[in-house]
LUMLOLO-562635 format. One record per residue (C-alpha): x, y, z. Coordinates in steps of 0.25 Angstrom, whole numbers, padded with zeros to 4 digits, always signed. Example, Ala and Ser with C-alpha at 12.3 -4.5 7.8 and 13.67 -1.06 7.14 Angstrom:
2
+0049-0018+0031/+0055-0004+0029/
! end
This chain:
496
+0034+0177+0125/+0028+0173+0139/+0030+0158+0143/+0018+0157+0148/+0013+0158+0133/+0022+0146+0127/+0016+0131+0126/+0020+0122+0137/+0022+0107+0135/+0020+0096+0144/+0025+0082+0140/+0020+0069+0143/+0032+0059+0143/+0028+0045+0140/+0036+0032+0139/+0026+0023+0131/+0014+0028+0124/+0004+0019+0133/+0008+0026+0143/-0003+0037+0136/-0012+0027+0143/-0008+0030+0158/-0021+0037+0164/-0010+0047+0171/-0004+0050+0160/-0016+0053+0153/-0021+0062+0165/-0008+0070+0162/-0009+0072+0148/-0023+0078+0150/-0018+0086+0163/-0008+0092+0154/-0016+0095+0141/-0028+0100+0151/-0017+0109+0156/-0013+0115+0144/-0028+0118+0139/-0029+0125+0153/-0016+0133+0149/-0023+0135+0136/-0036+0141+0142/-0028+0151+0151/-0018+0155+0142/-0020+0166+0129/-0013+0160+0118/-0014+0161+0104/-0024+0154+0095/-0015+0142+0091/-0011+0141+0106/-0025+0140+0112/-0028+0128+0103/-0015+0121+0107/-0011+0112+0117/+0002+0105+0116/+0004+0092+0122/+0016+0082+0118/+0018+0068+0123/+0033+0063+0121/+0037+0050+0121/+0048+0046+0131/+0054+0035+0123/+0059+0034+0109/+0055+0020+0106/+0041+0022+0106/+0034+0030+0095/+0035+0045+0100/+0019+0051+0103/+0021+0065+0098/+0007+0070+0102/-0004+0063+0109/-0013+0053+0102/-0003+0053+0090/+0011+0048+0085/+0014+0035+0081/+0004+0029+0090/-0008+0034+0096/-0007+0031+0110/-0024+0032+0111/-0026+0022+0100/-0032+0009+0104/-0024-0003+0097/-0029-0016+0098/-0017-0022+0105/-0007-0018+0115/+0004-0010+0109/+0017-0015+0114/+0031-0008+0109/+0032-0016+0096/+0018-0013+0093/+0019+0001+0095/+0032+0002+0085/+0023-0004+0075/+0011+0003+0077/+0020+0016+0076/+0027+0011+0063/+0014+0010+0057/+0011+0025+0058/+0025+0030+0057/+0026+0039+0046/+0041+0033+0043/+0036+0020+0043/+0035+0011+0031/+0021+0005+0035/+0011+0007+0025/+0001+0019+0028/-0008+0015+0016/-0023+0013+0024/-0016+0014+0037/-0029+0022+0041/-0037+0009+0038/-0029-0003+0041/-0023+0001+0054/-0038+0005+0060/-0040-0010+0057/-0028-0013+0064/-0032-0006+0077/-0046-0015+0075/-0041-0029+0080/-0028-0032+0086/-0026-0042+0075/-0026-0033+0064/-0016-0023+0073/-0005-0034+0076/-0005-0035+0061/-0003-0019+0059/+0008-0021+0068/+0013-0033+0060/+0012-0025+0048/+0020-0015+0053/+0032-0023+0058/+0031-0028+0043/+0035-0012+0038/+0045-0010+0050/+0053-0023+0043/+0050-0017+0029/+0058-0005+0033/+0068-0012+0040/+0071-0019+0027/+0066-0015+0016/+0055-0025+0013/+0042-0032+0019/+0044-0044+0027/+0039-0057+0020/+0033-0061+0033/+0032-0055+0047/+0044-0054+0055/+0043-0058+0070/+0038-0045+0076/+0027-0044+0065/+0024-0060+0067/+0021-0057+0081/+0009-0047+0077/+0005-0055+0066/+0003-0067+0076/-0005-0058+0086/-0013-0055+0074/-0017-0069+0072/-0020-0072+0086/-0030-0060+0086/-0037-0062+0073/-0038-0078+0079/-0044-0073+0091/-0054-0062+0083/-0059-0072+0072/-0061-0084+0086/-0074-0076+0089/-0084-0078+0077/-0092-0066+0079/-0080-0057+0074/-0077-0065+0061/-0084-0054+0052/-0080-0042+0061/-0070-0030+0057/-0060-0034+0067/-0059-0048+0060/-0058-0041+0046/-0048-0031+0050/-0040-0045+0057/-0040-0051+0043/-0037-0040+0035/-0025-0038+0045/-0020-0050+0040/-0021-0047+0025/-0015-0034+0026/-0002-0041+0034/+0000-0051+0024/-0001-0041+0014/+0010-0033+0021/+0021-0044+0024/+0021-0050+0009/+0034-0047+0002/+0038-0046-0012/+0051-0046-0018/+0049-0056-0032/+0048-0071-0029/+0052-0070-0013/+0042-0061-0012/+0032-0070-0016/+0039-0081-0007/+0037-0072+0003/+0022-0071+0002/+0020-0086+0000/+0027-0087+0015/+0019-0077+0021/+0007-0082+0015/+0002-0067+0012/-0004-0070-0002/-0011-0080-0010/-0015-0092-0002/-0008-0086+0010/-0013-0079+0022/-0015-0067+0015/-0026-0074+0007/-0032-0082+0018/-0035-0069+0026/-0039-0062+0013/-0050-0073+0012/-0054-0071+0027/-0055-0056+0026/-0066-0058+0013/-0072-0069+0020/-0074-0060+0033/-0080-0051+0024/-0090-0060+0017/-0095-0064+0030/-0097-0050+0035/-0105-0046+0024/-0096-0040+0014/-0088-0028+0013/-0098-0017+0016/-0098-0023+0031/-0085-0016+0034/-0088-0003+0039/-0075+0002+0044/-0068+0007+0032/-0054+0005+0037/-0057-0009+0037/-0065-0010+0024/-0051-0003+0018/-0041-0012+0025/-0048-0023+0020/-0046-0018+0005/-0033-0015+0007/-0028-0029+0014/-0035-0036+0000/-0029-0025-0009/-0015-0026-0005/-0016-0041-0006/-0023-0041-0020/-0010-0032-0024/+0000-0040-0018/-0006-0052-0025/-0011-0044-0038/-0025-0051-0036/-0038-0043-0037/-0044-0038-0021/-0054-0046-0016/-0060-0034-0008/-0068-0023-0015/-0063-0009-0013/-0067-0001-0003/-0078+0010-0005/-0067+0021-0002/-0055+0015-0010/-0066+0013-0023/-0069+0028-0024/-0055+0032-0022/-0047+0024-0033/-0056+0031-0045/-0053+0044-0050/-0066+0053-0050/-0073+0053-0063/-0075+0068-0064/-0061+0072-0064/-0053+0073-0076/-0044+0062-0079/-0030+0064-0084/-0026+0060-0096/-0019+0045-0098/-0014+0043-0112/-0011+0029-0108/-0026+0027-0104/-0030+0033-0115/-0024+0023-0125/-0029+0011-0116/-0042+0015-0117/-0040+0017-0133/-0033+0005-0133/-0041-0006-0123/-0055+0002-0122/-0061-0007-0115/-0049-0012-0105/-0052-0002-0095/-0051-0007-0080/-0035-0004-0080/-0036+0007-0088/-0048+0014-0078/-0041+0012-0065/-0027+0017-0072/-0035+0030-0075/-0039+0032-0061/-0025+0031-0057/-0019+0041-0066/-0031+0050-0062/-0029+0048-0048/-0014+0050-0049/-0018+0063-0057/-0026+0070-0047/-0015+0068-0036/-0024+0060-0029/-0013+0047-0028/-0003+0052-0018/-0009+0067-0012/-0010+0069+0003/-0026+0064+0002/-0022+0051-0005/-0011+0048+0004/-0019+0050+0016/-0030+0041+0011/-0019+0029+0008/-0017+0030+0023/-0030+0030+0027/-0042+0024+0018/-0033+0021+0004/-0030+0029-0008/-0032+0027-0023/-0022+0016-0023/-0030+0006-0016/-0042+0006-0024/-0034+0008-0039/-0025-0006-0034/-0038-0013-0030/-0043-0008-0045/-0031-0013-0051/-0031-0027-0044/-0046-0030-0047/-0044-0029-0064/-0039-0041-0068/-0037-0040-0084/-0032-0053-0087/-0042-0061-0081/-0049-0055-0093/-0040-0061-0102/-0026-0060-0109/-0030-0052-0121/-0020-0038-0123/-0029-0029-0115/-0030-0037-0103/-0015-0039-0104/-0013-0025-0104/-0022-0020-0094/-0016-0031-0083/-0003-0026-0085/-0007-0012-0084/-0015-0016-0070/-0003-0022-0065/+0005-0009-0068/-0004+0000-0062/-0004-0009-0050/+0012-0007-0050/+0011+0007-0052/+0002+0010-0040/+0010+0001-0031/+0021+0013-0027/+0009+0023-0028/+0003+0013-0017/+0016+0014-0008/+0016+0029-0008/+0002+0030-0002/+0009+0020+0009/+0005+0007+0004/+0015-0004+0009/+0018-0015+0004/+0014-0015-0011/+0016-0029-0016/+0018-0028-0031/+0024-0042-0033/+0012-0049-0038/+0010-0038-0048/+0023-0036-0054/+0023-0050-0056/+0009-0052-0062/+0013-0039-0071/+0026-0047-0077/+0018-0060-0080/+0008-0052-0088/+0019-0045-0095/+0026-0058-0098/+0014-0067-0102/+0007-0057-0111/+0012-0052-0124/+0004-0039-0125/+0004-0027-0135/+0004-0013-0128/+0005-0004-0140/+0002+0011-0135/+0000+0005-0120/+0015+0003-0117/+0017+0015-0110/+0008+0006-0100/+0018-0005-0101/+0030+0003-0098/+0022+0010-0086/+0019-0004-0080/+0032-0010-0082/+0039+0002-0076/+0030+0000-0063/+0033-0014-0064/+0048-0013-0064/+0048-0003-0054/+0038-0011-0043/+0043-0024-0044/+0053-0028-0032/+0056-0041-0040/+0069-0038-0047/+0067-0049-0059/+0053-0044-0060/+0058-0030-0062/+0069-0034-0073/+0057-0039-0080/+0049-0027-0080/+0062-0018-0080/+0064-0025-0094/+0051-0025-0100/+0049-0010-0096/+0062-0009-0104/+0057-0018-0116/+0044-0010-0118/+0051+0004-0116/+0061-0001-0127/+0049-0005-0136/+0041+0009-0134/+0056+0016-0138/+0057+0023-0125/+0071+0029-0127/+0073+0034-0111/+0070+0032-0097/+0062+0045-0097/+0054+0040-0109/+0050+0028-0101/+0047+0036-0089/+0038+0045-0097/+0029+0033-0102/+0028+0028-0088/+0024+0041-0082/+0016+0042-0095/+0007+0031-0090/+0005+0035-0073/+0016+0039-0065/+0017+0045-0050/+0029+0052-0048/+0029+0053-0033/+0029+0039-0033/+0037+0033-0045/+0046+0044-0047/+0061+0037-0047/+0054+0024-0049/+0061+0022-0063/+0075+0023-0057/+0073+0008-0054/+0071+0004-0068/+0076+0015-0078/+0091+0011-0079/+0088-0004-0081/+0076-0001-0091/+0084+0007-0100/+0095-0001-0101/+0088-0012-0106/+0081-0002-0117/+0095+0003-0120/+0099-0013-0121/+0109-0012-0110/+0103-0022-0102/+0101-0037-0104/+0086-0041-0102/+0084-0047-0087/+0087-0061-0083/+0074-0068-0077/+0073-0081-0070/+0063-0087-0075/+0063-0092-0091/+0070-0077-0095/+0068-0082-0108/+0053-0084-0110/+0051-0073-0101/+0059-0062-0111/+0051-0069-0122/+0039-0065-0115/+0044-0051-0111/+0049-0050-0127/+0033-0051-0131/+0028-0043-0121/+0038-0032-0126/+0035-0034-0141/+0020-0035-0138/+0022-0019-0130/
! end
C-alpha cells in the first residue's frame, strides 16, 4: 500500500482545557483541520475516507479530565458556564457526567440546564456532586455538607441574595431556578438511618419546618406571583420544579404541591387501546372492593407498563436521563391519594397499605433508572404504624400483604423496623400455610415483580423468615413496649 494513502495524524497537546480559549491555539487547530480537508480534496479515496477527517486532542496531564475529541469528553470546552471554573470545580463537573460516577443521572437533561442558568444553581450542582463523591467514598450520604460542598453552598447563598436584591428579577426564570436548586440540594443531603437519620434531617433542616420547607414555600409564592405554572415556558425548568417537589414529597410521604407537567401526565398511564395483561390479584380487588379504585387503577397501569417492557428499555432509560420516565408521575399519583383521610374502614386501610407497599416496590426501580438518593424511611415508618394500629381482614387479598411486607423488609434500612417486617411476613406466610421459600417467592411474584431489579433481593430475608415460620427463631426484641407491639402484631396476623 502506498504510504501517501495512509491516514496521518496531527496532535495538539494541551496542559489545561482552558488552553482552548487561546486564539493562537484555535488558529493552529483550524489550520490543521483545513490541511486535512485540502488533502481529502486532492487525493482520491474510498467513500468512507472521503468523509473522514481525524483530529485528536490529547491532554498532557493525567490529573485533568481527558478530552477525547473536540467539543466532547468529561467537560465540553465550548460550553458556557455561569462561573469561572477552577481545578476543583472541573473535577466536580466531570463527576456529574462520568459513567463510573454514582451521581444521579435521573433527569440530568433537565436539572443541569437549570444549573447553567444561574451561578447560584450551578454552585448547588457542584455541591451536590461533592456529596455524591462523599457517598462513593464512605458508602452513605452525608447528613450535612462537608467543607468543600459547604463552600459551594455558601457561594450559592451569596449569588441568590444578589439576584433577589433586584426586585425586577423576583419572578424571573433565574429566580425560580435558584430557589429550586436549594430545594434539590436539601433533599440530596438528607440521610436516613432510622432515628439517626431523622435527627440528621432535623439538624440540617431539610424537611418539616426547616430550610426545605422555607424554600418550597418561597417557590410556590414566586410561581403564584408570576401567574401560575403555565407562565414557565422552559420545559426543563418546569420539569425540575416538579422533580424537586416530588423528591421532597416522597421523602416525607406527603402529597405533592406542584401539578404534574403535561409531559409526565401522559407517561404515567398506559395506552387505553392496548390489551392489558391479566392480573388475578387486581380482579380479586375489584370483586371485593368495587368502589375503591384509586390505588388499583395505578397498580394496573404499573403492571401494564412493565408488561410492555416500557419500564427499563433503552427508550425509557433515555427518557429517565432527560425529561423523566413513567416512574415520576406514578410516584406522584401514589403520593396524591390519601385513603385514611376518608376514614379508617377496612377498605381504606387496605388501600393505604397497598399504596405504601407500591411506593416501596417502585423505589428500587427508580434507583435502577438513575435516581439517587431515594429516601424511604418515612414510607416504611408509616406502613409500620398502619399495620400495628389497625386490625384488618385480608381474606383473598393476602398475597398483597405478603408482597407489601416483602418489599418493606427488603427496602428498609432501619434494623429494628426490618426485624418487625420480617416477623410480620413470617406470620402471614405461616397463616397462609406456605411450606417453602419458593412458595413465598411465587406469591410475591404473582402480584408484581421485575426480575432485573429484584432478582436476588430475597437472599436478605429468606433464611430469617423461614426460621420463624419453622419455629426455630424467637420473636425479635423491640425497644419500645414490646408486649403491646406484639399484641398488635398478633391481632394483625389474626385479621389476615
